[in-house]
matplotlib code that plots the C-alpha trace (Angstrom):
import matplotlib.pyplot as plt

x = [0.0, 1.3, 0.6, -0.7, -1.8, -4.3, -3.0, -3.8, -7.4, -8.6, -11.2, -14.1, -14.2, -17.5, -18.4, -17.9, -20.9, -21.3, -23.7, -22.9, -24.8, -25.2, -25.4, -29.1, -29.9, -30.4, -28.3, -27.4, -26.1, -25.0, -28.5, -30.0, -28.2, -29.9, -28.1, -29.0, -27.2, -23.6, -22.7, -19.9, -18.3, -15.8, -13.8, -13.4, -13.1, -13.5, -9.9, -7.9, -6.9, -7.2, -10.9, -11.5, -10.1, -12.6, -15.6, -17.7, -17.0, -18.1, -21.3, -21.8, -21.0, -23.6, -26.2, -25.3, -25.4, -28.6, -30.4, -29.3, -30.3, -26.7, -26.1, -23.1, -21.9, -19.2, -17.5, -15.3, -13.1, -10.5, -9.7, -11.9, -9.7, -6.6, -8.6, -11.6, -12.7, -13.8, -16.0, -19.6, -20.9, -18.6, -19.4, -23.1, -22.4, -20.3, -22.7, -25.6, -23.6, -22.5, -25.6, -24.0, -25.8, -24.7, -25.1, -22.4, -21.5, -19.2, -17.0, -15.8, -14.4, -12.5, -13.6, -15.3, -12.2, -10.1, -12.7, -12.6, -8.7, -9.2, -5.9, -6.5, -8.8, -10.2, -10.3, -13.0, -14.5, -17.1, -19.1, -21.0, -24.7, -23.7, -21.7, -18.4, -15.5, -15.1, -13.2, -10.8, -9.2, -9.2, -12.1, -10.8, -7.5, -7.0, -7.2, -6.3, -8.0, -11.5, -11.0, -8.3, -10.4, -10.7, -11.7, -14.3, -12.8, -15.0, -18.1, -17.1, -16.5, -20.1, -21.4, -19.7, -21.3, -24.6, -24.2, -23.5, -20.0, -16.6, -14.5, -11.0, -8.4, -6.2, -7.0, -5.1, -4.7, -6.3, -4.1, -4.7, -4.0, -3.6, -6.5, -5.8, -5.7, -6.2]
y = [0.0, 3.4, 6.1, 9.2, 12.5, 14.8, 18.0, 21.5, 22.1, 24.5, 25.9, 27.6, 25.2, 24.0, 20.3, 18.3, 16.8, 13.0, 10.2, 6.9, 3.7, 3.1, -0.1, 0.6, -0.1, 3.6, 6.0, 9.3, 12.6, 15.8, 17.2, 14.6, 16.4, 19.8, 23.0, 24.7, 22.4, 21.2, 18.1, 15.5, 13.5, 10.8, 8.6, 5.3, 1.6, -1.8, -3.1, -0.1, -0.4, 3.4, 3.2, -0.1, 1.6, 4.4, 2.6, 2.8, 6.6, 7.1, 5.3, 7.6, 10.6, 9.6, 9.1, 12.4, 14.5, 12.9, 14.3, 17.7, 17.2, 17.0, 14.4, 12.2, 10.4, 7.8, 6.9, 3.9, 4.4, 1.6, -0.9, -3.8, -6.1, -5.5, -5.2, -7.5, -6.5, -3.1, -4.7, -3.3, -6.6, -6.4, -2.7, -3.6, -6.5, -4.5, -1.7, -4.0, -5.9, -2.9, -0.7, 2.2, 5.4, 7.2, 6.7, 4.5, 5.0, 3.0, 4.8, 1.9, 4.1, 6.3, 9.4, 10.9, 10.5, 12.3, 15.1, 15.6, 15.1, 12.5, 10.7, 8.3, 6.4, 8.1, 11.4, 13.9, 16.8, 19.1, 21.6, 24.5, 25.2, 26.4, 23.3, 25.2, 23.3, 24.5, 21.7, 19.0, 17.7, 14.6, 13.0, 13.5, 13.6, 9.9, 7.8, 4.5, 4.7, 5.9, 6.2, 8.7, 11.1, 14.5, 16.6, 15.5, 18.0, 17.1, 17.0, 20.4, 21.9, 21.0, 22.5, 25.8, 25.6, 25.0, 28.3, 29.8, 30.7, 30.2, 27.1, 27.8, 27.3, 25.7, 22.1, 18.9, 16.7, 13.2, 10.2, 6.8, 4.3, 5.7, 5.1, 2.0, 3.3, 1.2]
z = [0.0, -1.0, 1.8, 0.0, 1.4, -0.2, -1.8, -0.5, -1.6, -4.4, -2.1, -3.9, -6.9, -8.0, -7.3, -10.5, -12.0, -11.9, -12.7, -11.2, -10.1, -6.4, -4.4, -3.6, -7.3, -8.3, -10.4, -8.8, -10.2, -8.6, -9.3, -6.9, -4.0, -4.0, -3.3, 0.0, 2.3, 2.4, 0.5, 1.7, -1.0, 0.1, -1.8, 0.0, -0.9, 0.8, 1.0, 2.3, 6.0, 6.4, 5.5, 7.4, 10.6, 10.3, 8.8, 11.9, 12.2, 8.5, 9.3, 12.3, 10.3, 7.7, 10.5, 12.2, 9.1, 7.6, 10.7, 9.6, 6.0, 4.8, 2.0, 2.3, -0.8, -1.0, -4.1, -4.9, -8.0, -7.5, -10.3, -9.5, -11.5, -9.5, -6.4, -6.5, -3.0, -4.7, -7.2, -7.4, -6.0, -3.1, -2.5, -2.4, 0.0, 2.5, 2.5, 3.3, 6.0, 7.8, 7.4, 5.5, 6.2, 3.0, -0.6, -2.1, -5.7, -8.1, -10.4, -12.7, -15.3, -12.7, -14.6, -11.6, -9.4, -12.0, -12.2, -8.4, -8.3, -5.8, -4.9, -2.0, 0.1, 2.2, 0.4, 1.5, -0.3, 1.5, -0.4, 0.9, 0.2, -3.3, -4.1, -3.7, -2.1, 1.5, 3.1, 1.9, 5.2, 7.3, 9.1, 12.4, 14.5, 15.0, 11.8, 13.6, 17.0, 17.5, 21.3, 20.7, 18.7, 20.2, 17.3, 14.5, 12.0, 8.9, 11.0, 12.6, 9.1, 8.1, 11.3, 10.3, 6.8, 8.3, 10.2, 6.8, 7.9, 6.2, 7.1, 8.2, 5.4, 8.0, 7.2, 7.9, 4.9, 4.7, 4.3, 3.0, 0.3, -3.2, -5.5, -7.6, -11.2, -14.2]

ax = plt.figure().add_subplot(projection="3d")
ax.plot(x, y, z, "-o")
ax.set_aspect("equal")
plt.show()
């Protein structure tokens, strides 16, 4: 596994459009996530130990933000041939078994990951009510051990946006496995 850090974000960029199949059998586009509230887009996968270590926290994040009418979308863009754990069938199975509280999409062509500039799993993009990038940092301050989390940075960024305020540009990069490109 190649440890990769997210680059400094291009804050203010518009959320790229996408149309992808989801594990719930539907197809989603950016327009399905109405402007007016923040939008969280996270690139994750099944096999990455960094994602596995925070999976329960991602499920909690999805549940917490759903109560606030904030959409959380996960996208898997890994090559499913080199990493069969990340095939669409396996994404669906894991989402069902673990009770994912967010929409889980499959980017088989990897075009969407390239549009976003995603580089690793996990890689987070938080957009404001106008779908402008406001946060591209880490989930929290302890990727490995949930008991050591003292600050839910991504969640807190969303709370700032819900108050219609600007998120601090002082953001700590997320880190994880590099996206497995074809």
